[in-house]
C-alpha positions in Angstrom: -17.9 -32.7 42.9 -18.5 -34.7 39.7 -22.2 -33.9 39.8 -21.4 -30.2 39.9 -18.8 -30.3 37.2 -20.7 -32.6 34.7 -23.1 -29.9 33.5 -20.3 -27.4 33.0 -18.3 -29.9 31.1 -21.4 -30.8 28.9 -21.9 -27.2 28.2 -18.2 -26.7 27.0 -18.5 -29.8 24.8 -21.6 -28.5 23.2 -20.0 -25.2 22.7 -17.0 -26.8 21.0 -19.1 -29.0 18.8 -21.4 -26.1 17.8 -18.9 -23.1 17.6 -15.5 -24.7 17.4 -12.4 -24.5 19.6 -11.8 -20.8 19.0 -14.9 -19.8 21.0 -13.5 -21.8 24.0 -10.1 -20.2 23.5 -11.7 -16.8 23.3 -13.5 -17.5 26.6 -10.2 -18.6 28.2 -8.3 -15.6 27.0 -10.9 -13.2 28.6 -10.2 -14.9 32.0 -6.4 -15.3 31.5 -3.7 -12.9 32.7 -3.3 -9.7 30.6 -1.1 -9.9 27.5 2.5 -9.0 28.2 2.3 -10.5 31.7 5.8 -11.7 32.7 5.9 -15.5 33.1 8.2 -18.4 33.1 7.8 -21.9 31.8 9.5 -25.0 33.1 9.6 -27.9 30.7 9.9 -31.6 31.4 13.7 -31.4 31.6 13.6 -28.6 34.2 14.6 -25.8 31.9 13.2 -22.5 32.8 12.3 -20.0 30.0 11.3 -16.5 30.9 9.3 -14.2 28.8 6.0 -12.4 28.2 2.6 -14.0 27.7 1.4 -13.2 24.2 -1.9 -15.0 24.0 -2.8 -18.5 22.6 -2.4 -20.1 19.2 -5.4 -21.5 17.4 -4.4 -24.9 18.8 -4.3 -23.7 22.3 -0.6 -23.4 22.8 0.7 -20.5 24.9 2.6 -17.8 22.9 5.8 -16.6 24.7 8.0 -13.8 23.7 11.4 -14.8 25.1 13.7 -12.2 26.6 15.7 -12.2 23.3 12.6 -11.2 21.4 12.0 -14.7 19.9 8.3 -15.8 19.8 7.7 -19.4 20.7 4.7 -21.7 21.2 4.6 -23.6 24.4 2.6 -26.8 24.0 3.4 -28.3 27.5 5.1 -27.2 30.7 4.5 -25.6 34.1 3.8 -21.9 33.7 4.2 -19.5 36.6 4.2 -15.8 37.1 7.5 -14.1 37.5 
């Protein structure tokens, strides 16, 4: 498995070094669920936050619009579809 993954990893590292993190985030966004997809996030304490997926920040955090309309950045947690 590692032999198969290594060239892919090397290609992404080269992309990151040559084009910056935004090119990788753009590629990820193309493959992600559509904007406004309903999701929920469970944090380390087991809290569950529901909302709509609003893309990624420049640092790679998930943007979530909570049910009350507040927009938050999620840096870590388990993310699931509603």
